[in-house]
N, C-alpha and C positions, 0 to 999 in steps of 0.2 A: 446602465443598466438600471432593470428594471423590476426586480426584486426588491420588496417591501416585505418589513418584518411588522406581525400584528402582535398586540398586547394580550397575553393568557394567562391564567393561573391553572389550564389543564393539567392533572397529574398522571403523566406516562408512567404504568406502573410495570413493576417485573412482567417477563411472559415466562410462563413456567407451565408445563404440562397442560398447553393450551386454554391456561386461563389467568387473566392480569392480575396481577397482586399490587393494589397500591399502598397496602399499609406497610408500616416502617418503625420499627423500634429505635433505628439509628439516625432518625430524621430525614428532610430531602435535600436534595441540590436543584438549586435553581439554574436554568437554563437561558439564558441572553445571547439576543441576536446579535451578530457584532456589527451590522447594519446600521442601527440604530440605538442599541443598547438596550434596547425594550426586552422585556421578562417574554418569553415564549413558552413556557411550559417547566414543570419540575419533574424530578423524578426521583425514586426512595432510595436511600443510599443504603446499598445491599452489602453484606459480609460473609461469615464464614458461613452462618445458617442458611441463606437464600443460595447458595452454590449445593450446598448440602442437599436442601431440596431439588435445585434441577438434576443435579446428580442421580436423586433417586429417581426422579421423572424419567430421565433419559435412560436409563439402566431397565427400567421397565418397558419402553418403547424398542430399544435395543434388540430383545429379546425375538420380535416378530418383523421390523425394519431389518436388521442385519442378516436375515435366512431368506430375504425375500431375492429371487434372481435379479440380476443388475438392469434386464431390458424392465422390470417390471418398476423399478425405485423411478428410471430414469422418466418414464412415463408423466408421473408426479411435477419432475423439472421441466417438460415440456410444456405442462400446462402454468408453471410460474414463470417461464422465461414468455410465455403471451402477455400474462398478468402485466409483467414488467414491460414488455412494449406497449402494451394499450394504454398505462395508466404513467409513461415515460416523464410527461409534462408535471402530473402532480407531483411524483417523487422527487422530482428536480427542484421543484418549488419548494418542497423540505429541507431538501439539503441545501439551498443557497440560504435558507432563514438559518438554518441552524450554521454555515460553515461561514456564509459571507458571499461566497464565490458568485458569479454572474452565473444568468439563466444557462446560458450556451455552455460554461465551463461543469456546470451541475448535469445536465444533459449529457456531454461526452463520457462524462464518470459512470452514470448508469449505463451509458450502451458498450463501456467496457465492461462493467460487470455480468450485461446480456452476453457478451462475448464469452466470459468465461461460462457461465451455465448452459450455454452451446455447445463448447467441448464437452463439459460434463455428460451430457444428453446423448454426444458419441460415444461414449464409454462401453456399449455393448459391442461395439465393433471394435474397438481398441482392447479389451480386454479378454479377447478368446483364449481360452486355456490352451496353453504350449504343451505341447506334448511330442516327443520325440523317441524313435525306437533306438536304443543307442547298442542294442546286441540282439540276435536272435532271437525273438519273443520276450527280451525285455523291454521295459516302456519306462522312459521317467515324464513326469509332468509336472507343473510350476501352477497352483490355482494361487490367488489374492485374496484374502481376507480381510475385511475392517477388523479395527483397532478395539471400539468400543465405544466410549464415551469418549469424547473429543472437543476441545475449548479454542476459543481464539478471542484473542485479546486486541483490539483495533484502535486507531488514534484519530483525532480530530479530522484531520484533513482531506479524509476522503470517506463521509461516513456510508456510501452506498456502495461505492466498488472496492476498497479493502475487505470488508465482510465476505462480500463477494468473490474477491478472490479463493475464501476457503470453503465457504458455507456449499455449493452445489460442487464441487470434487467432494470433498468428506463426506457429503450425505448421498452423492450417487454410488462410492464404493460400502457404501452400506453401516455407517457410524449416526452416531445422534451426536448433536451438538449443542454446547452450551457459549452465547458469543455477550462476551463482555468490553460493550462498546466504550469509545470516551465518554466521560461525564460530562464534557463540553457539548458533545453533538448526539445526546441519546436517542433523538425522537424516531430516526431514520430506522433505526435497529428495529424498533416493534413493526412499523411498517412492515418490514421484511417478513417479518411470522407473520404479522395477517396473509399476506400473499400466498406464504408456503401454505397455510391452514385453507385458502381459499383453492388451493391446486389439490388439496389431499392428503398432504402430508400427515400422517398420524399425531396425534398429540404426545408430546414430548420429545418427540425426536428434533425437533428446536426449540431453544429455550435462551431468553434475553436475562441476564440479571444485570443490573444497574448497580455502580458505585466507582469507589476508588482505590487507594492502594490497600487495603483490606479486602475487597473483593477478587484483586487481582493475587494477591498472597493465598487466598483460598484457596485459587483455580491451580495456583502451582504445589500447593500442599495437597491438593483433596488425593486420595488413593485411587479414589473410582475415575479420576480422569487419565486416562491413557497419553495422550498427546496432545501437545499446546502448541498453538501458531500464534504468533504476536508481531505486530508492524510499530514502532513508534521510535524512540532516540534512541542512540546506540548506549547511551547508559543505561537505560531503562532497559533495553534488549538482552546486555550480558548480565542482568541482576533476574530475569525471566528466566533465561537460558542455563545457568547455573542453579537456579533454585529449581527449576524445573525437574532438571536432570539429575541433582542431587537425590530427587525423589523415585529416580529410574523411569521416568516418563521420556518420552519423546520429545522432543522441542524443536522449532525451527522459529528464530527471531531475528527479523530485518530489522536495521538500524539506520542511523541517519547519512548523510551525505556530504559531498564537498564536490560538486561537479564540475571538470574543466573541459569548457569548450577551446580549442584553438584553432586560429585562425593562420592560414599560409597567405602569402603574400598573392597568390594565383587564386584567390577563392574569389568567387563573385560576389561582385560587393552587393548588390541588391537585397539576392535572394541570404546572404549572410547576415545581413541588418536586420532584416524583417524576423528571420528565424531566431537570429540570438536574444531578441527581445521578447517574442513569444517566450521563448522558453525562461527567460528570466524572471518575466512579469507576469506570465500565465497562473492563475489561482494566487496570487501576491506573493508569489516566490513562495508560497508553502506547500511544497511537494519535494518529495526526495528526490527526483530526477530534474529538477530545476537545473539552471546555468548558474552557475555560483562565483565562477571565475575565468575569465577570459585572458587568453594570452595570444598576444599578440607575434605571430613571429616575421624577422627580419622585415621588410618594406611592406608591413600591411596594416601602420598606422590610418592610411587614408579610409580605410573601412571605420574607424572609430567614429569618426563626425556622422557616417549616415545611421551608426547605432544611438549615438545621442540625437540626433532628431527624429529617428523611430521610435524611441523613448518617449521622447516629450507628448508622443500620440497617446500614450497611454496615461489615462487620468483617474483617479480614484474615486468611484462614486458615479462613472460613465460608463469606461469598459476595463474596469478593473474593481476588483470589490475589497473590502476592508480583510485586515488582518483579525487572529480569532479573538482577541483578548486585550484589553487595557496593558495588561502584564507583557502579552507578545511585543506590541508597540513601542513601550519602553523598553523593552531589552534590544529591538530592531535599531530604533534611534540612538541607544547608548555605542552602539558597533560605531556608527556614521559620527557621533561625537567624537569617540577614542580615535577613530581613524584622522579626522581633521586635526586633533591635536597631536598627534603624531607626523605630520606634515603632509598627509594626503591630500590631492585636489578633488574636491567634491564636485565631478563634471555634473553630474544631477543631484538635485537635494529633496529627497523625497520626505525631510521631516518638518512636522508641522501641518500635516495635511486636514484640511476641515471640509467636508461637503456639506454644502448649505441645505438646511433643514433634515439634518444627520450629524448633527453638530456631537452627540454623544457616541456616533459611531467610533469605531476602531480602524482610522485609515492611515496609510505609509504609502507615498507616491514612490515610482522609480528611481531607484539610485544608482549611482556609477560613481565609482572612488578608484582613482588612480594615482600614481608615483610613490606608491610604499612597496618593500621589499617583498618576496614569497613570505617571508617569516613573519609578516605582522598577519595578527588574528582576525583581521577582515579577509585576509584570504588563506586562513587555516581552519576557523573554527566552522561549524553551520549555523548558520545564522538565521534562515529559515524566514524569509523574507524578501521584499522585491527590492534586493543589494546584488549591485555587481561590481566585482572588483576586479581591475585591470592590469595585467601584470605584462612585462615584453623578455621576449626570448630570442636569441640570435639563429638558433636554426632550431629543428623538428626535434631533435636527440634532447636538445638543454629542456625545450618544453617540457618532453617526455619525463624529464627528470622533475620537474616540478609536478606534475601530475601522480607519478611512480610515488613522490616522497608521501603525499598525503595516505592518513592513515584510513581513509574510508577506500569505497570502492564501485561504488554504485553504478555511475553513469560517465563517461566521458563522447568529447565529439570532437572530429575535423572538419573546416570547411577548406576543401580544394578542387580544384578541377583536376590533378592530377592522381591518376589510379595508382601509381606507386606510392607515393605518400601516405595515401587511405588505406593502404594494405598493410604497408610498415605501422601506420598507427594502430591500427585495429590489431595488429598482432601483439605491439609492445606495451601499447598502454592496458594501465592495471587495474581494471575495472571490469565488472560483471555484464555489460549491456554498452555498446558502443555504437555512434551513431556519424555516419558520414555524410555531412550536409543536412543531419537532422539532430536539432537541439535536445530533443526530448525523446532519445529512443527507445521507449517501452515496446518491446517484444509482442506482435501479435499472436493468442492461441494458434498451434499449441506449442509455440516455443514459449518458454518458462519465464517468469520474472524473478530475478533475483539479484546481488552484487556480489561483492568480492570482500576481501579485508574486513575491518572495522563496520562494514556495512552489513556483516552478516555473521550469525550465531548459529550454528549448527550446520547441517549437508543439505545440500539441495536447495531447490527453490521452490517456490510457494503457489506457482501455478502450473499447469501443462503436465507430462509426465512426469514429472517430478513431484508435482503435487499429490498424483495418485500415488508414488511410491511411499510420499510421505506419510499420508492417512491408510496405507494399507501394510499387512505383512504377509510376508510369501509362506505357501507350505509345497514343499516338494516331495514328490511322491512316485517311487520305484515299484513296478510292477511285473511281476513273472508268470504270465498264463501258460507257458506251451512248453514241453522236456527238449532237450538239444542234445544231438548225441555230442556236438562242438563244445569243448572245453576253453573256457576264458575266464578272466578273472572275478566275473559274475555267477559262475557255477556253483 
């Protein structure tokens, strides 16, 4: 891992109405890189006043932006996409500094955001006006309109990708946008604002307000914000959803996960081992699509030794980054401690990881826990780190019972060479995104991203056509121009 953090005291301000605002009446939030613990910047702590300013600027911008033809709006997104592609290494470097993930992982994250932007540029072809002659001389048509000012609240684990799940589609459909990024990774958000401005987006159409709980509550409560998108923990997702909808807003809040990977006896050992390890330990396990529980079905235990060997090849500071903070490291290691106290067998132990030269970084190495029942908290809670819990089942149905019992429902995957097993699992697993021999089954656009059960609050998914539906409202128009001698219910 070649990424290094550089210490700086640069203030990255709110971005409101095309202007950077560095003043703060509520103090500042210091931003530390988990790579080595160095301070890489600070941002003002915003609240209701800053959100109100952003809403005012966004409302003014909406008067023009919302009335432009979609084909004209996406011309700016074409330029924005080109800027992202041209500077992908620079953006990835900043993502790595803030979040700690490797440069390759950051680059893949930005690439996914570019993919969603590309989808948004296709909306002139997708949002063609729907018209049908329902009776002689009578026409019904449906048109989509923007909601107005909308907002996104995004997490620390994907500083570029998750905002780009929302921003391009919301803007392409004619809304103006307010982004509240995680206070742990706020810097990338402003960089996105710079690129949108360079692409020609009018001032006020995109705004960034930094802050914590106060800023989130201001977004959920502000009457001028018509919709809220959220990605984060399920606990906070439910709070944001409930509070937003109580105010009459449209809301979609994506929460946490406890993703199960099921290994059948006929699974390809080599492919399975490398894929499970990539799923469990990519991005230091800090993603809602990461493998968290491995269920070995029947006589598939021989694959576990391969997984352990592959896991040993992943080392913090070399090919895996740190977890986001000291608090996160302590929480993750406490789960390993408790599993050991409960009688679990720690097959790989990631506690106490130290990277030479970066001793103040927050690292946890790959961990595998075995020998505990499905009811153990290591097999039930979202640990959000490089920890994989191993369970065993006699049959695929028994494995599915374990998976279906989880309150979450983001992703689930099966490793098998049997098409019948794959189809049965795909139909029966209680998750919104399914993988067959793929441990991180993130769909490609236009297929949309979103889970089931306690991994989602609200209707629909965050990208693809569901994203278009979320950020728009439809109007139906029925027209009769010609007289008709035929009598029917429309006469």
